[in-house]
C-alpha positions as CSV (number, residue, x, y, z in Angstrom):
1,M,118.1,16.3,63.8
2,E,119.1,19.3,61.7
3,I,115.8,21.0,62.5
4,L,116.3,20.5,66.2
5,L,119.8,22.0,65.9
6,V,118.4,25.1,64.0
7,V,115.6,25.5,66.6
8,G,118.1,25.3,69.4
9,I,120.4,27.9,67.8
10,I,117.4,30.3,67.3
11,A,116.4,29.8,70.9
12,I,119.9,30.7,72.2
13,L,120.0,33.7,69.9
14,A,116.6,34.9,71.1
15,G,117.6,34.5,74.7
16,I,120.7,36.6,74.1
17,V,118.7,39.3,72.4
18,I,116.1,39.4,75.2
19,L,119.0,39.8,77.8
20,A,120.6,42.5,75.7
21,I,117.3,44.5,75.4
22,N,116.6,44.2,79.2
23,P,112.8,44.8,79.1
24,S,112.5,45.6,82.8
25,K,115.0,48.5,82.5
26,Q,113.2,49.7,79.4
27,L,109.8,49.7,81.2
28,G,111.4,51.5,84.2
29,D,112.8,54.1,81.8
30,T,109.3,54.6,80.3
31,R,107.7,55.0,83.7
32,N,110.5,57.5,84.6
33,A,109.7,59.6,81.5
34,Q,106.1,59.8,82.7
35,R,107.2,60.8,86.1
36,R,109.4,63.6,84.7
37,S,106.4,64.9,82.8
38,D,104.1,64.7,85.8
39,V,106.6,66.4,88.1
40,L,107.0,69.2,85.6
41,S,103.2,69.6,85.3
42,I,102.8,69.8,89.1
43,T,105.6,72.2,89.4
44,N,104.2,74.5,86.7
45,A,100.8,74.4,88.3
46,V,102.1,75.3,91.7
47,Y,104.3,78.0,90.2
48,Q,101.3,79.5,88.3
49,Y,99.2,79.3,91.4
50,M,101.9,81.3,93.3
51,I,102.0,83.9,90.5
52,D,98.2,84.3,90.6
53,N,98.3,84.7,94.4
54,N,101.0,87.3,94.6
55,G,103.9,84.9,95.3
56,T,102.0,83.0,98.1
57,A,102.1,79.3,98.0
58,S,99.2,77.1,98.9
59,T,98.8,76.6,102.6
60,T,99.4,72.9,102.2
61,V,102.7,73.6,100.4
62,T,104.0,76.1,102.9
63,G,103.8,73.4,105.6
64,A,105.9,71.0,103.7
65,T,109.5,71.3,104.8
66,A,110.8,67.7,105.1
67,A,112.7,65.8,102.4
68,C,110.7,64.0,99.8
69,S,110.4,60.3,100.4
70,L,107.8,57.6,100.5
71,A,107.7,57.8,104.4
72,S,107.3,61.5,104.3
73,T,104.0,63.3,105.0
74,N,104.8,65.4,102.0
75,L,103.2,63.0,99.5
76,I,100.5,64.7,97.4
77,L,97.1,63.1,97.7
78,S,94.8,62.9,94.8
79,T,91.5,63.3,96.7
80,T,90.2,66.0,99.1
81,T,90.4,63.8,102.2
82,G,93.2,62.0,103.9
83,T,96.5,62.8,105.6
84,G,99.5,64.5,104.2
85,L,99.6,67.2,101.6
86,N,96.5,67.8,99.5
87,L,96.8,70.3,96.7
88,Y,93.7,69.0,95.0
89,S,91.4,71.8,96.0
90,D,93.9,74.5,95.0
91,L,95.0,73.1,91.7
92,V,92.3,70.8,90.3
93,G,89.0,72.3,91.4
94,A,86.1,72.6,89.0
95,S,87.0,76.2,88.3
96,S,90.7,75.7,88.4
97,T,92.9,76.6,85.4
98,Y,96.1,74.9,86.7
99,L,95.6,71.1,86.2
100,N,92.8,69.0,84.5
101,A,93.6,66.1,86.9
102,M,96.2,65.4,89.5
103,P,98.9,63.2,87.9
104,R,99.5,59.8,89.4
105,D,102.7,57.8,89.5
106,P,102.5,54.6,87.4
107,L,103.4,52.5,90.5
108,A,101.6,54.5,93.2
109,S,98.8,52.8,95.2
110,T,97.5,55.1,98.0
111,S,98.6,58.6,96.9
112,T,99.7,60.3,93.7
113,G,103.2,59.1,94.4
114,Y,104.7,62.6,94.1
115,G,106.0,64.7,96.9
116,I,106.4,68.4,97.4
117,S,108.5,70.6,99.8
118,Y,108.9,74.3,100.4
119,S,111.9,76.3,101.6
120,A,110.7,79.2,103.7
121,T,114.2,80.9,103.4
122,S,114.6,80.7,99.6
123,K,110.9,80.6,98.8
124,R,111.5,77.7,96.5
125,I,109.2,74.7,95.8
126,T,110.6,71.3,95.1
127,V,108.4,68.6,93.5
128,C,109.8,65.1,93.4
129,A,109.0,61.5,92.5
130,P,110.2,59.2,95.2
131,L,109.2,56.0,93.3
132,A,111.6,56.7,90.4
133,E,113.3,53.6,89.2
134,N,116.8,52.5,88.0
135,G,118.6,54.6,90.6
136,I,117.4,57.9,89.1
137,T,116.3,60.9,91.2
138,I,113.5,63.0,89.6
139,S,112.9,66.4,91.2
140,I,112.4,70.0,90.1
141,T,113.1,73.0,92.2
142,R,111.7,76.3,91.2
């Protein structure tokens, strides 16, 4: 009987610890950290591309003016075919010095899961991660 009581107390304490740790939030935070890193990498690559091309953005970037969202056509694709924005040939080609590979969001299925927009008036690029979790907005404007 005492052993059952001890096992029951240990089970209750383990349940409380698991609820306090909240593993789903921790996993979301880990994925968000990866997204921040990926958004920064894409932003730096586009920025370097613009520097190397006398301040001119890629033609696929200059056409991106809508807000960044999953329904937007501004999602960056990871292959050289398809609809929406495709920076692959400008940033990841065989002779490219900008990116080794196009980053992919941990939860993305059909695209990289990252979006990009361009402001023609301010000449600024915004790269964002619309799949960010836990109510966080991840974007960089440069």
